C-alpha positions as CSV (number, residue, x, y, z in Angstrom):
1,M,-59.6,13.7,34.2
2,N,-57.1,11.1,33.0
3,R,-59.6,8.5,31.7
4,R,-56.9,6.4,30.4
5,P,-59.3,6.1,27.0
6,A,-43.8,-11.8,17.8
7,A,-41.9,-14.9,17.7
8,R,-40.9,-16.8,20.8
9,T,-37.2,-16.7,19.9
10,R,-36.1,-13.2,20.7
11,P,-33.6,-11.4,22.8
12,P,-33.9,-11.4,26.6
13,R,-36.9,-9.5,27.9
14,T,-36.5,-5.9,28.9
15,T,-38.7,-3.5,30.9
16,A,-37.8,-0.6,28.6
17,I,-40.7,1.0,26.7
18,A,-40.9,-0.1,23.1
19,E,-42.5,2.6,21.0
20,T,-44.0,2.4,17.5
21,A,-45.1,5.2,15.3
22,D,-48.8,4.6,15.6
23,G,-49.3,1.8,18.0
24,P,-49.1,1.3,21.8
25,W,-46.1,1.2,24.0
26,L,-45.4,-2.3,25.2
27,I,-43.4,-3.2,28.3
28,E,-42.7,-6.9,28.9
29,G,-42.1,-8.3,32.3
30,P,-39.2,-10.5,33.4
31,A,-39.0,-14.0,31.9
32,P,-39.8,-16.8,34.4
33,P,-36.8,-18.7,35.7
34,R,-35.5,-21.5,33.5
35,H,-36.4,-24.1,36.1
36,A,-40.0,-22.9,36.4
37,P,-41.8,-23.1,33.0
38,P,-45.1,-21.2,32.6
39,R,-48.0,-23.0,34.2
40,D,-50.9,-24.1,32.2
41,A,-53.9,-22.1,33.5
42,G,-56.1,-25.2,33.0
43,P,-59.5,-25.7,31.5
44,G,-62.2,-23.1,32.2
45,L,-59.7,-20.4,33.2
46,P,-58.8,-17.4,31.0
47,A,-55.5,-17.4,29.2
48,A,-54.7,-14.0,30.5
49,V,-56.3,-11.3,32.7
50,L,-55.7,-7.7,31.7
51,F,-56.4,-4.9,34.2
52,D,-57.0,-1.2,33.5
53,R,-54.7,0.9,35.6
54,D,-56.3,4.1,36.9
55,A,-59.3,3.7,39.2
56,T,-59.0,-0.1,38.8
57,L,-55.6,-1.1,40.2
58,V,-54.7,2.3,41.6
59,V,-56.6,5.4,42.7
60,D,-57.1,7.7,39.8
61,V,-54.9,10.8,40.0
62,P,-55.4,12.8,36.8
63,Y,-52.3,12.7,34.6
64,N,-50.2,11.4,37.4
65,G,-46.4,11.3,36.8
66,D,-45.4,11.1,40.4
67,P,-44.8,7.6,41.8
68,A,-45.3,8.9,45.4
69,R,-49.0,9.6,44.6
70,V,-49.7,6.0,43.6
71,R,-52.2,4.3,46.0
72,L,-53.8,0.9,45.5
73,M,-57.5,0.4,45.0
74,P,-59.3,-1.8,47.6
75,T,-58.5,-5.5,47.2
76,A,-56.1,-4.9,44.3
77,R,-53.2,-6.8,45.8
78,E,-55.4,-9.8,46.7
79,A,-57.1,-9.8,43.3
80,V,-53.8,-9.8,41.3
81,D,-52.3,-12.4,43.6
82,A,-55.3,-14.6,43.1
83,V,-54.9,-14.5,39.3
84,R,-51.2,-15.2,39.5
85,G,-51.9,-18.0,42.0
86,A,-54.2,-19.7,39.5
87,G,-51.3,-19.7,36.9
88,V,-52.9,-17.1,34.7
89,P,-50.7,-14.3,33.3
90,V,-51.6,-10.8,34.3
91,G,-51.2,-7.6,32.3
92,V,-52.2,-3.9,32.3
93,V,-53.9,-2.0,29.4
94,S,-53.9,1.8,30.1
95,N,-54.9,4.9,28.2
96,Q,-52.4,7.7,29.0
97,S,-53.5,10.7,27.0
98,G,-51.4,13.0,29.2
99,V,-48.5,12.1,27.0
100,A,-50.2,13.5,23.9
101,R,-51.4,16.5,25.9
102,G,-47.8,17.3,26.9
103,L,-48.5,16.7,30.6
104,L,-46.6,13.4,30.9
105,S,-43.2,12.2,29.6
106,R,-42.4,8.5,28.8
107,A,-40.0,8.6,31.9
108,Q,-42.9,9.7,34.1
109,V,-45.2,7.0,32.8
110,D,-42.5,4.4,33.4
111,A,-41.8,5.7,36.9
112,V,-45.4,5.2,37.8
113,R,-45.4,1.8,36.2
114,R,-42.5,0.8,38.4
115,R,-44.2,2.0,41.5
116,V,-47.3,0.0,40.6
117,E,-45.1,-3.1,40.3
118,D,-43.4,-2.3,43.6
119,L,-46.9,-2.6,45.2
120,L,-48.4,-5.4,43.1
121,G,-45.5,-7.4,41.7
122,P,-44.4,-7.6,38.1
123,F,-46.9,-7.9,35.3
124,A,-46.3,-10.1,32.3
125,V,-47.1,-7.2,29.9
126,W,-48.1,-3.5,29.9
127,A,-49.8,-2.0,26.9
128,I,-50.0,1.8,27.1
129,C,-51.7,4.1,24.6
130,P,-49.9,7.5,24.6
131,H,-52.4,9.1,22.2
132,G,-55.1,11.7,22.7
133,P,-58.9,11.3,22.0
134,G,-58.6,13.1,18.6
135,D,-55.5,11.2,17.3
136,G,-57.5,8.5,15.6
137,C,-55.3,5.7,16.8
138,G,-56.5,2.1,17.0
139,C,-55.1,1.4,20.5
140,R,-56.9,4.0,22.7
141,K,-59.7,2.3,24.5
142,P,-62.6,1.7,23.6
143,E,-60.6,0.6,20.4
144,P,-59.3,-2.9,20.7
145,G,-55.6,-2.2,20.0
146,L,-54.3,-2.4,23.6
147,V,-56.0,-5.7,24.3
148,L,-54.9,-7.2,21.0
149,A,-51.3,-6.0,21.4
150,A,-51.1,-7.4,25.0
151,C,-52.5,-10.7,24.0
152,A,-50.2,-11.0,21.0
153,R,-47.2,-10.2,23.2
154,L,-48.3,-12.9,25.6
155,G,-49.0,-15.4,22.8
156,V,-52.6,-16.0,23.8
157,P,-55.8,-15.6,21.7
158,A,-57.8,-12.5,22.6
159,E,-61.0,-14.6,22.9
160,R,-59.5,-16.4,25.9
161,A,-58.5,-13.2,27.7
162,V,-60.5,-11.1,30.2
163,V,-60.3,-7.4,30.7
164,I,-61.2,-5.8,34.1
165,G,-61.8,-2.1,34.3
166,D,-63.9,0.7,35.8
167,I,-65.6,2.4,32.8
168,G,-67.4,1.5,29.6
169,A,-64.3,2.1,27.4
170,D,-62.6,-0.9,29.2
171,V,-65.3,-3.4,28.5
172,D,-66.0,-2.0,25.1
173,A,-62.3,-2.5,24.2
174,A,-62.6,-6.1,25.4
175,R,-65.7,-6.7,23.4
176,A,-64.1,-5.2,20.2
177,A,-61.1,-7.4,20.6
178,G,-63.2,-10.6,21.1
179,A,-62.3,-10.8,24.8
180,R,-64.5,-10.8,27.8
181,G,-64.9,-7.8,30.0
182,V,-65.8,-7.3,33.7
183,L,-66.7,-3.8,35.0
184,V,-65.9,-2.8,38.5
185,P,-67.8,0.5,38.9
186,T,-66.6,3.5,40.9
187,P,-68.5,6.7,41.7
188,V,-67.6,8.1,38.2
189,T,-68.8,5.1,36.3
190,R,-72.0,6.0,34.4
191,A,-75.2,4.1,35.0
192,E,-75.5,3.3,31.3
193,E,-72.0,1.8,31.3
194,T,-72.9,-0.5,34.2
195,G,-76.1,-1.5,32.4
196,A,-74.3,-2.2,29.2
197,A,-71.5,-4.3,30.7
198,D,-71.3,-8.0,30.1
199,A,-70.4,-8.6,33.8
200,V,-70.3,-6.3,36.8
201,A,-68.6,-6.8,40.2
202,P,-68.5,-4.6,43.3
203,D,-64.8,-4.9,43.8
204,L,-61.7,-6.3,42.2
205,L,-61.5,-9.5,44.3
206,T,-65.1,-10.3,43.4
207,A,-64.4,-9.7,39.8
208,V,-61.4,-12.1,39.9
209,G,-63.5,-14.7,41.7
210,L,-66.0,-14.4,38.9
211,V,-63.3,-14.8,36.2
212,L,-61.7,-17.8,38.0
213,G,-65.0,-19.5,38.6
214,R,-64.8,-19.2,42.4
215,G,-68.3,-17.8,43.0
216,A,-69.8,-14.6,41.8
217,G,-71.0,-13.2,45.1
218,A,-72.8,-10.0,44.3
219,A,-71.5,-9.9,40.7
220,R,-73.5,-10.1,37.5
221,P,-72.0,-13.2,35.8
222,L,-70.2,-13.4,32.5
223,G,-72.4,-14.3,29.6
224,V,-75.2,-11.8,30.2
225,A,-76.2,-10.3,26.9
226,P,-74.1,-7.2,26.2
227,G,-75.5,-3.7,25.5
228,E,-73.9,-0.7,24.0
229,G,-71.6,1.4,26.2
230,E,-71.1,5.1,25.5
231,R,-67.9,6.2,27.2
232,R,-65.0,7.0,24.9
């Protein structure tokens, strides 16, 4: 299963994948219009919310390179819209080991990314790890590299970011980067991962409500003492 584990003065933004030898691929969203400067998220809100992709924003299709197979997870559109509406930048942090395994090309990863944005709107940044579990990179979740790279590209401190994902590797990567993590379990999420998460929500919209301080509902709130997750 595909378990997904700069200066402000620069040229105009591009959606092309920027690849480094040992780091993640970074894709930056379109710059806001000149007449609409970025909004201050305000006190008490995170500086950025970073979503996992597979089984969080979209249904997990192992090693998917076909945009036609992209389907949204429940409440994904409402959740992403709520974060944007609060003036908080949204990004995606995703392990894509299918690249290292020879099952996906960069073009296929980018095609799926474009389809996700067709359905959910543009994200401020994508950080993608193309490495395999044995490559020893620092970006494959649960390592913190994707979170740190996304925050650096957005110009926000990692400790003011929140990562929302469906397995322990997502919240472990957040913790390792100094960010906060919220787990939205699916049937494949292990019980020990749920127990170790700092915060747990039954769906994306509840998770976002927790992050934005709009009521936790059935969620376990942020600030619960963390445990030790086990998933890679």
